[in-house]
KOLMAR-43470 format. One record per residue (C-alpha): y, x, z. Coordinates in nm, 3 decimals. Layout:
BEGIN
+---------+---------+---------+
!   north !    east !      up !
+---------+---------+---------+
!       Y !       X !       Z !
...
+---------+---------+---------+
! end
This chain:
BEGIN
+---------+---------+---------+
!   north !    east !      up !
+---------+---------+---------+
!  -1.480 !  -5.986 !  -5.667 !
!  -1.850 !  -5.999 !  -5.577 !
!  -1.915 !  -5.718 !  -5.826 !
!  -1.646 !  -5.501 !  -5.666 !
!  -1.793 !  -5.558 !  -5.321 !
!  -2.138 !  -5.470 !  -5.451 !
!  -2.015 !  -5.142 !  -5.597 !
!  -1.847 !  -5.054 !  -5.264 !
!  -2.167 !  -5.117 !  -5.073 !
!  -2.367 !  -4.902 !  -5.316 !
!  -2.109 !  -4.619 !  -5.286 !
!  -2.118 !  -4.632 !  -4.904 !
!  -2.498 !  -4.621 !  -4.903 !
!  -2.504 !  -4.321 !  -5.139 !
!  -2.246 !  -4.129 !  -4.932 !
!  -2.436 !  -4.198 !  -4.610 !
!  -2.762 !  -4.088 !  -4.770 !
!  -2.599 !  -3.766 !  -4.897 !
!  -2.450 !  -3.684 !  -4.559 !
!  -2.788 !  -3.743 !  -4.398 !
!  -2.942 !  -3.486 !  -4.627 !
!  -2.661 !  -3.229 !  -4.600 !
!  -2.581 !  -3.256 !  -4.228 !
!  -2.887 !  -3.064 !  -4.102 !
!  -2.800 !  -2.773 !  -4.331 !
!  -2.435 !  -2.770 !  -4.207 !
!  -2.540 !  -2.784 !  -3.842 !
!  -2.806 !  -2.520 !  -3.897 !
!  -2.558 !  -2.290 !  -4.065 !
!  -2.306 !  -2.334 !  -3.780 !
!  -2.575 !  -2.263 !  -3.522 !
!  -2.684 !  -1.954 !  -3.713 !
!  -2.327 !  -1.823 !  -3.728 !
!  -2.284 !  -1.897 !  -3.358 !
!  -2.610 !  -1.724 !  -3.266 !
!  -2.516 !  -1.419 !  -3.472 !
!  -2.177 !  -1.392 !  -3.301 !
!  -2.212 !  -1.158 !  -3.004 !
!  -1.956 !  -1.141 !  -2.727 !
!  -1.929 !  -0.889 !  -2.444 !
!  -1.673 !  -0.923 !  -2.164 !
!  -1.556 !  -0.610 !  -1.980 !
!  -1.368 !  -0.630 !  -1.649 !
!  -1.234 !  -0.336 !  -1.447 !
!  -1.258 !  -0.349 !  -1.067 !
!  -1.047 !  -0.059 !  -0.940 !
!  -0.955 !  -0.162 !  -0.586 !
!  -1.080 !  -0.223 !  -0.236 !
!  -1.335 !  -0.505 !  -0.225 !
!  -1.148 !  -0.794 !  -0.064 !
!  -1.084 !  -1.167 !  -0.131 !
!  -0.854 !  -1.093 !  -0.427 !
!  -1.112 !  -0.878 !  -0.606 !
!  -1.386 !  -1.130 !  -0.521 !
!  -1.178 !  -1.405 !  -0.680 !
!  -1.122 !  -1.193 !  -0.990 !
!  -1.494 !  -1.121 !  -1.029 !
!  -1.586 !  -1.485 !  -0.971 !
!  -1.337 !  -1.613 !  -1.227 !
!  -1.457 !  -1.357 !  -1.482 !
!  -1.817 !  -1.472 !  -1.437 !
!  -1.706 !  -1.835 !  -1.481 !
!  -1.525 !  -1.748 !  -1.803 !
!  -1.824 !  -1.555 !  -1.940 !
!  -2.049 !  -1.854 !  -1.874 !
!  -1.800 !  -2.097 !  -2.025 !
!  -1.759 !  -1.890 !  -2.341 !
!  -2.136 !  -1.821 !  -2.360 !
!  -2.085 !  -1.444 !  -2.363 !
!  -2.395 !  -1.233 !  -2.426 !
!  -2.311 !  -0.982 !  -2.156 !
!  -2.061 !  -0.917 !  -1.879 !
!  -1.978 !  -0.560 !  -1.776 !
!  -1.794 !  -0.472 !  -1.454 !
!  -1.655 !  -0.118 !  -1.456 !
!  -1.654 !  -0.043 !  -1.084 !
!  -1.444 !   0.211 !  -0.895 !
!  -1.399 !   0.138 !  -0.525 !
!  -1.400 !   0.310 !  -0.184 !
!  -1.559 !  -0.001 !  -0.028 !
!  -1.431 !  -0.314 !   0.137 !
!  -1.523 !  -0.625 !   0.331 !
!  -1.885 !  -0.731 !   0.379 !
!  -1.803 !  -1.102 !   0.342 !
!  -1.632 !  -1.045 !   0.008 !
!  -1.924 !  -0.828 !  -0.102 !
!  -2.173 !  -1.103 !  -0.023 !
!  -1.959 !  -1.353 !  -0.213 !
!  -1.947 !  -1.125 !  -0.517 !
!  -2.322 !  -1.061 !  -0.511 !
!  -2.395 !  -1.432 !  -0.482 !
!  -2.191 !  -1.495 !  -0.796 !
!  -2.368 !  -1.211 !  -0.980 !
!  -2.710 !  -1.343 !  -0.880 !
!  -2.627 !  -1.699 !  -0.988 !
!  -2.461 !  -1.598 !  -1.315 !
!  -2.617 !  -1.739 !  -1.632 !
!  -2.469 !  -1.441 !  -1.818 !
!  -2.645 !  -1.106 !  -1.761 !
!  -2.423 !  -0.881 !  -1.549 !
!  -2.392 !  -0.504 !  -1.576 !
!  -2.223 !  -0.299 !  -1.304 !
!  -2.112 !   0.037 !  -1.445 !
!  -1.977 !   0.295 !  -1.199 !
!  -1.720 !   0.488 !  -1.398 !
!  -1.540 !   0.666 !  -1.542 !
!  -1.661 !   1.017 !  -1.456 !
!  -1.535 !   1.152 !  -1.127 !
!  -1.518 !   0.814 !  -0.952 !
!  -1.745 !   0.642 !  -0.703 !
!  -1.866 !   0.309 !  -0.574 !
!  -1.902 !   0.362 !  -0.201 !
!  -1.995 !   0.127 !   0.081 !
!  -1.947 !  -0.227 !  -0.053 !
!  -1.949 !  -0.087 !  -0.406 !
!  -2.305 !   0.042 !  -0.350 !
!  -2.430 !  -0.306 !  -0.257 !
!  -2.262 !  -0.459 !  -0.563 !
!  -2.412 !  -0.191 !  -0.790 !
!  -2.773 !  -0.250 !  -0.686 !
!  -2.727 !  -0.629 !  -0.705 !
!  -2.650 !  -0.628 !  -1.079 !
!  -2.898 !  -0.721 !  -1.352 !
!  -2.834 !  -0.376 !  -1.499 !
!  -2.691 !  -0.088 !  -1.294 !
!  -2.544 !   0.215 !  -1.465 !
!  -2.338 !   0.518 !  -1.371 !
!  -2.123 !   0.768 !  -1.556 !
!  -2.191 !   1.143 !  -1.523 !
!  -2.013 !   1.292 !  -1.222 !
!  -2.008 !   0.970 !  -1.016 !
!  -2.180 !   0.877 !  -0.691 !
!  -2.271 !   0.571 !  -0.486 !
!  -2.379 !   0.507 !  -0.126 !
!  -2.237 !   0.554 !   0.225 !
!  -2.271 !   0.184 !   0.302 !
!  -2.282 !   0.203 !   0.683 !
!  -2.074 !  -0.088 !   0.823 !
!  -1.764 !  -0.034 !   1.038 !
!  -1.567 !  -0.271 !   1.257 !
!  -1.324 !  -0.497 !   1.076 !
!  -1.054 !  -0.387 !   1.319 !
!  -1.112 !  -0.018 !   1.263 !
!  -1.213 !   0.018 !   1.629 !
!  -1.537 !   0.194 !   1.720 !
!  -1.809 !  -0.062 !   1.797 !
!  -2.028 !  -0.039 !   2.104 !
!  -2.383 !   0.082 !   2.050 !
!  -2.543 !  -0.263 !   2.052 !
!  -2.291 !  -0.416 !   1.811 !
!  -2.314 !  -0.115 !   1.580 !
!  -2.694 !  -0.141 !   1.566 !
!  -2.678 !  -0.513 !   1.495 !
!  -2.424 !  -0.472 !   1.218 !
!  -2.610 !  -0.183 !   1.057 !
!  -2.944 !  -0.362 !   1.082 !
!  -2.800 !  -0.674 !   0.922 !
!  -2.647 !  -0.488 !   0.628 !
!  -2.961 !  -0.275 !   0.589 !
!  -3.177 !  -0.587 !   0.565 !
!  -2.937 !  -0.726 !   0.308 !
!  -2.959 !  -0.406 !   0.103 !
!  -3.341 !  -0.404 !   0.123 !
!  -3.366 !  -0.765 !   0.007 !
!  -3.141 !  -0.699 !  -0.295 !
!  -3.320 !  -0.376 !  -0.387 !
!  -3.662 !  -0.538 !  -0.354 !
!  -3.574 !  -0.836 !  -0.571 !
!  -3.415 !  -0.610 !  -0.834 !
!  -3.715 !  -0.373 !  -0.811 !
!  -3.501 !  -0.081 !  -0.704 !
!  -3.575 !   0.184 !  -0.442 !
!  -3.582 !  -0.002 !  -0.110 !
!  -3.607 !   0.308 !   0.110 !
!  -3.302 !   0.475 !  -0.045 !
!  -3.107 !   0.149 !  -0.023 !
!  -3.177 !   0.140 !   0.350 !
!  -3.086 !   0.506 !   0.395 !
!  -2.752 !   0.443 !   0.226 !
!  -2.675 !   0.194 !   0.505 !
!  -2.842 !   0.339 !   0.813 !
!  -2.775 !   0.708 !   0.742 !
!  -2.456 !   0.670 !   0.530 !
!  -2.636 !   0.859 !   0.254 !
!  -2.474 !   0.896 !  -0.089 !
!  -2.637 !   0.961 !  -0.426 !
!  -2.517 !   1.126 !  -0.745 !
!  -2.591 !   0.951 !  -1.072 !
!  -2.884 !   1.186 !  -1.139 !
!  -3.033 !   1.138 !  -0.791 !
!  -3.004 !   0.761 !  -0.823 !
!  -3.164 !   0.763 !  -1.168 !
!  -3.445 !   1.012 !  -1.093 !
!  -3.561 !   0.836 !  -0.776 !
!  -3.897 !   0.659 !  -0.791 !
!  -3.836 !   0.372 !  -0.828 !
!  -3.476 !   0.439 !  -0.936 !
!  -3.162 !   0.291 !  -0.785 !
!  -2.996 !   0.251 !  -1.125 !
!  -3.123 !   0.173 !  -1.474 !
!  -2.937 !   0.424 !  -1.688 !
!  -2.663 !   0.687 !  -1.718 !
!  -2.391 !   0.632 !  -1.980 !
!  -2.087 !   0.843 !  -2.067 !
!  -1.864 !   0.538 !  -2.133 !
!  -1.876 !   0.166 !  -2.207 !
!  -1.957 !   0.218 !  -2.576 !
!  -2.251 !   0.442 !  -2.486 !
!  -2.357 !   0.186 !  -2.227 !
!  -2.362 !  -0.100 !  -2.481 !
!  -2.549 !   0.119 !  -2.728 !
!  -2.825 !   0.193 !  -2.476 !
!  -2.847 !  -0.168 !  -2.358 !
!  -2.890 !  -0.318 !  -2.707 !
!  -3.239 !  -0.469 !  -2.734 !
!  -3.315 !  -0.406 !  -2.365 !
!  -3.533 !  -0.664 !  -2.191 !
!  -3.355 !  -0.750 !  -1.865 !
!  -3.531 !  -0.898 !  -1.566 !
!  -3.312 !  -1.166 !  -1.412 !
!  -3.304 !  -1.257 !  -1.041 !
!  -3.552 !  -1.546 !  -1.094 !
!  -3.808 !  -1.312 !  -1.253 !
!  -3.754 !  -1.424 !  -1.613 !
!  -3.684 !  -1.167 !  -1.881 !
!  -3.400 !  -1.185 !  -2.130 !
!  -3.337 !  -0.958 !  -2.425 !
!  -2.976 !  -0.838 !  -2.447 !
!  -2.818 !  -0.788 !  -2.789 !
!  -2.496 !  -0.588 !  -2.803 !
!  -2.499 !  -0.438 !  -3.152 !
!  -2.174 !  -0.517 !  -3.339 !
!  -2.062 !  -0.726 !  -3.041 !
!  -1.700 !  -0.821 !  -2.991 !
!  -1.582 !  -0.649 !  -2.673 !
!  -1.310 !  -0.836 !  -2.483 !
!  -1.129 !  -0.690 !  -2.181 !
!  -1.059 !  -0.939 !  -1.902 !
!  -0.747 !  -0.861 !  -1.698 !
!  -0.650 !  -0.977 !  -1.351 !
!  -0.397 !  -1.258 !  -1.326 !
!  -0.049 !  -1.166 !  -1.200 !
!  -0.132 !  -1.333 !  -0.868 !
!  -0.452 !  -1.130 !  -0.827 !
!  -0.270 !  -0.808 !  -0.919 !
!  -0.005 !  -0.873 !  -0.653 !
!  -0.260 !  -0.955 !  -0.382 !
!  -0.469 !  -0.654 !  -0.477 !
!  -0.165 !  -0.424 !  -0.470 !
!  -0.048 !  -0.525 !  -0.123 !
!  -0.394 !  -0.478 !   0.025 !
!  -0.318 !  -0.109 !   0.076 !
!  -0.221 !   0.052 !   0.408 !
!   0.100 !   0.210 !   0.277 !
!   0.221 !  -0.114 !   0.119 !
!   0.121 !  -0.312 !   0.428 !
!   0.318 !  -0.081 !   0.661 !
!   0.625 !  -0.091 !   0.437 !
!   0.612 !  -0.470 !   0.417 !
!   0.574 !  -0.500 !   0.795 !
!   0.863 !  -0.261 !   0.861 !
!   1.097 !  -0.415 !   0.605 !
!   1.006 !  -0.766 !   0.718 !
!   1.089 !  -0.688 !   1.080 !
!   1.414 !  -0.520 !   0.975 !
!   1.510 !  -0.816 !   0.757 !
!   1.460 !  -1.067 !   1.040 !
!   1.659 !  -0.842 !   1.273 !
!   1.952 !  -0.832 !   1.034 !
!   1.933 !  -1.211 !   1.000 !
!   1.946 !  -1.253 !   1.379 !
!   2.232 !  -1.005 !   1.398 !
!   2.426 !  -1.185 !   1.127 !
!   2.317 !  -1.553 !   1.130 !
!   2.369 !  -1.736 !   0.802 !
!   2.314 !  -1.438 !   0.574 !
!   1.990 !  -1.611 !   0.459 !
!   1.874 !  -1.342 !   0.215 !
!   1.759 !  -1.087 !   0.480 !
!   1.581 !  -1.361 !   0.673 !
!   1.400 !  -1.502 !   0.368 !
!   1.304 !  -1.158 !   0.238 !
!   1.196 !  -1.047 !   0.586 !
!   0.978 !  -1.354 !   0.640 !
!   0.813 !  -1.311 !   0.300 !
!   0.744 !  -0.942 !   0.366 !
!   0.589 !  -1.020 !   0.705 !
!   0.360 !  -1.290 !   0.560 !
!   0.239 !  -1.052 !   0.289 !
!   0.190 !  -0.778 !   0.550 !
!  -0.020 !  -1.007 !   0.769 !
!  -0.234 !  -1.093 !   0.465 !
!  -0.293 !  -0.722 !   0.405 !
!  -0.373 !  -0.665 !   0.774 !
!  -0.645 !  -0.933 !   0.752 !
!  -0.812 !  -0.736 !   0.473 !
!  -0.771 !  -0.380 !   0.600 !
!  -0.963 !  -0.223 !   0.894 !
!  -0.660 !  -0.222 !   1.122 !
!  -0.647 !  -0.056 !   1.462 !
!  -0.435 !  -0.302 !   1.657 !
!  -0.324 !  -0.039 !   1.909 !
!  -0.156 !   0.141 !   1.620 !
!  -0.005 !  -0.185 !   1.498 !
!   0.136 !  -0.259 !   1.845 !
!   0.288 !   0.089 !   1.861 !
!   0.464 !   0.028 !   1.529 !
!   0.587 !  -0.311 !   1.651 !
!   0.709 !  -0.154 !   1.977 !
!   0.892 !   0.116 !   1.781 !
!   1.063 !  -0.148 !   1.568 !
!   1.162 !  -0.334 !   1.888 !
!   1.327 !  -0.019 !   2.024 !
!   1.518 !   0.023 !   1.698 !
!   1.637 !  -0.336 !   1.720 !
!   1.754 !  -0.288 !   2.080 !
!   1.940 !   0.023 !   1.966 !
!   2.138 !  -0.197 !   1.727 !
!   2.250 !  -0.438 !   1.996 !
!   2.289 !  -0.203 !   2.291 !
!   2.368 !   0.141 !   2.151 !
!   2.227 !   0.425 !   2.360 !
!   2.354 !   0.699 !   2.130 !
!   2.015 !   0.745 !   1.963 !
!   1.791 !   0.755 !   2.272 !
!   1.606 !   0.427 !   2.203 !
!   1.604 !   0.495 !   1.830 !
!   1.434 !   0.831 !   1.886 !
!   1.172 !   0.670 !   2.107 !
!   1.119 !   0.399 !   1.846 !
!   1.063 !   0.650 !   1.567 !
!   0.816 !   0.850 !   1.777 !
!   0.627 !   0.531 !   1.862 !
!   0.613 !   0.428 !   1.495 !
!   0.489 !   0.770 !   1.384 !
!   0.202 !   0.763 !   1.635 !
!   0.128 !   0.402 !   1.543 !
!   0.113 !   0.489 !   1.174 !
!  -0.131 !   0.773 !   1.244 !
!  -0.358 !   0.538 !   1.441 !
!  -0.309 !   0.228 !   1.223 !
!  -0.609 !   0.264 !   0.991 !
!  -0.920 !   0.410 !   1.153 !
!  -1.138 !   0.466 !   0.849 !
!  -1.311 !   0.770 !   0.698 !
!  -1.218 !   0.646 !   0.349 !
!  -0.931 !   0.864 !   0.216 !
!  -0.786 !   0.576 !   0.012 !
!  -0.733 !   0.380 !   0.332 !
!  -0.564 !   0.654 !   0.531 !
!  -0.191 !   0.708 !   0.573 !
!  -0.087 !   1.063 !   0.486 !
!   0.176 !   1.262 !   0.671 !
!   0.416 !   1.273 !   0.373 !
!   0.420 !   0.892 !   0.362 !
!   0.448 !   0.855 !   0.741 !
!   0.736 !   1.099 !   0.782 !
!   0.930 !   0.986 !   0.474 !
!   0.897 !   0.613 !   0.543 !
!   0.969 !   0.639 !   0.915 !
!   1.261 !   0.873 !   0.846 !
!   1.411 !   0.633 !   0.594 !
!   1.371 !   0.341 !   0.835 !
!   1.535 !   0.545 !   1.112 !
!   1.832 !   0.630 !   0.891 !
!   1.879 !   0.265 !   0.796 !
!   1.858 !   0.154 !   1.159 !
!   2.092 !   0.423 !   1.288 !
!   2.335 !   0.344 !   1.006 !
!   2.341 !  -0.022 !   1.106 !
!   2.382 !   0.074 !   1.473 !
!   2.675 !   0.302 !   1.383 !
!   2.842 !   0.020 !   1.194 !
!   2.790 !  -0.206 !   1.494 !
!   2.947 !   0.046 !   1.733 !
!   3.238 !   0.097 !   1.498 !
!   3.292 !  -0.277 !   1.470 !
!   3.288 !  -0.316 !   1.848 !
!   3.545 !  -0.039 !   1.895 !
!   3.779 !  -0.163 !   1.623 !
!   4.079 !  -0.343 !   1.761 !
!   4.100 !  -0.708 !   1.673 !
!   4.364 !  -0.804 !   1.418 !
!   4.347 !  -1.180 !   1.470 !
!   4.442 !  -1.413 !   1.756 !
!   4.633 !  -1.315 !   2.067 !
!   4.425 !  -0.999 !   2.118 !
!   4.546 !  -0.881 !   1.781 !
!   4.899 !  -0.845 !   1.925 !
!   4.811 !  -0.578 !   2.179 !
!   5.011 !  -0.258 !   2.112 !
!   5.212 !  -0.443 !   1.850 !
!   5.582 !  -0.364 !   1.823 !
!   5.854 !  -0.628 !   1.855 !
!   6.225 !  -0.686 !   1.911 !
!   6.376 !  -0.851 !   2.216 !
!   6.548 !  -1.172 !   2.104 !
!   6.717 !  -1.202 !   2.443 !
!   6.763 !  -0.992 !   2.753 !
!   6.461 !  -0.967 !   2.983 !
!   6.552 !  -0.884 !   3.344 !
!   6.300 !  -0.740 !   3.591 !
!   6.120 !  -1.033 !   3.753 !
!   6.252 !  -1.271 !   3.490 !
!   6.154 !  -1.362 !   3.138 !
!   6.299 !  -1.372 !   2.795 !
!   6.198 !  -1.397 !   2.430 !
!   6.064 !  -1.137 !   2.190 !
!   5.990 !  -1.149 !   1.820 !
!   5.649 !  -0.993 !   1.741 !
!   5.367 !  -1.053 !   1.499 !
!   5.600 !  -1.280 !   1.302 !
!   5.635 !  -1.517 !   1.595 !
!   5.866 !  -1.576 !   1.892 !
!   5.697 !  -1.539 !   2.231 !
!   5.802 !  -1.565 !   2.594 !
!   5.782 !  -1.224 !   2.758 !
!   5.832 !  -1.047 !   3.089 !
!   5.871 !  -0.682 !   3.177 !
!   5.874 !  -0.441 !   3.468 !
!   6.200 !  -0.293 !   3.345 !
!   6.528 !  -0.429 !   3.224 !
!   6.528 !  -0.492 !   2.853 !
!   6.842 !  -0.577 !   2.663 !
!   6.868 !  -0.790 !   2.356 !
!   6.782 !  -0.589 !   2.045 !
!   6.560 !  -0.337 !   2.222 !
!   6.239 !  -0.240 !   2.048 !
!   5.946 !  -0.329 !   2.269 !
!   5.568 !  -0.288 !   2.268 !
!   5.318 !  -0.554 !   2.384 !
!   5.109 !  -0.408 !   2.669 !
!   4.937 !  -0.722 !   2.804 !
!   4.880 !  -1.090 !   2.733 !
!   4.842 !  -1.360 !   2.996 !
!   4.795 !  -1.695 !   2.830 !
!   5.118 !  -1.762 !   2.639 !
!   5.317 !  -1.496 !   2.828 !
!   5.346 !  -1.141 !   2.699 !
!   5.411 !  -0.832 !   2.909 !
!   5.620 !  -0.582 !   2.721 !
!   5.767 !  -0.240 !   2.775 !
!   6.072 !  -0.082 !   2.618 !
!   5.986 !   0.145 !   2.330 !
!   6.337 !   0.255 !   2.231 !
!   6.691 !   0.193 !   2.355 !
!   6.923 !  -0.041 !   2.175 !
!   7.197 !   0.105 !   1.958 !
!   7.496 !   0.213 !   2.166 !
!   7.312 !   0.216 !   2.499 !
!   7.392 !   0.522 !   2.706 !
!   7.112 !   0.755 !   2.812 !
+---------+---------+---------+
! end
């Protein structure tokens, strides 16, 4: 037994010694393979800059850092957005351990306002031919015109922010300030030819961009330089989550107005017909989503109040029909409110006349249809209870003298009845009034054999 134990100990020592010798080569090979593997993440930001897009960009940066990607490219196409969300995005770009490229593309697009600030904040800024950036002058978050003092303060604050970013990234500070203070825009060639330039390169597409970047020494925010390798890199597209896509989609003036209108209509139907549940739930959900969109968009609250007032008039039309008078006033109020709702020079944020007229017309037709049904229901004679017997025919079960009473068979029941004329047994009668349990009837036809 001692010999067996000795052989086991010798075997264990030899295996351990062999692993000690081989392990460094295995680890070194794995590290070499890992270092040779190049990974580039590409994310597309094609929306207004708001909390949903800021969340998407932040999560993409986190994933790139977690997966140790060599480069992260944001393909940017935006009309602008919120300053707070822009600052949040730029903070994440600045702190990112992965080099970040902001590429304004494809051709024919732009990165205006907030998009300009994001572009100059990137480690590498690039643009496609036929694109432009700039026009970063701040506007009120409510869409209302700011007073002179507030406007100067807001513009000065954003201009200082743009200068600090451009200075740290060694970009053209004067042009960055002009983009804010003078709402100046720049084509890709103007931005690239400036001295110093606003962007680092012009690329026709993402593949051309990665080809030009390969081997480029990039100056990070802290001043250190890092060489970027993109040759033969695996390019992975990062998509928005379903939640981010929904939030991004509703942050549009047309969607917001539709949600607000449908939500108000749904709650109205629920109040009109308590217990239906579905209109109330759907209406509440639509209103909550609409309010989220209104927080993001530069809303003119006078326009919003006009839309709400118009909806109120439509609701009143349902309950107290005025033959279309209130409904007409409501539609006019909603049309003017829709025109005033978004006070922004950005075309993507404006409501066009085709949308306004079609949506308001459809809402008016729905409301008037519901009002018509309500009027029809009110005018329809009841078919249940005692009121359902009015104008019903019956047969006198006994004689009914004037001033006296008798019995009639009507509605499948026998009732006590009185009349202002003599009615003989067997006469056909019609119910003309009901007083408690007493009917008032009139003769409809003479009994058989009665003389005229």
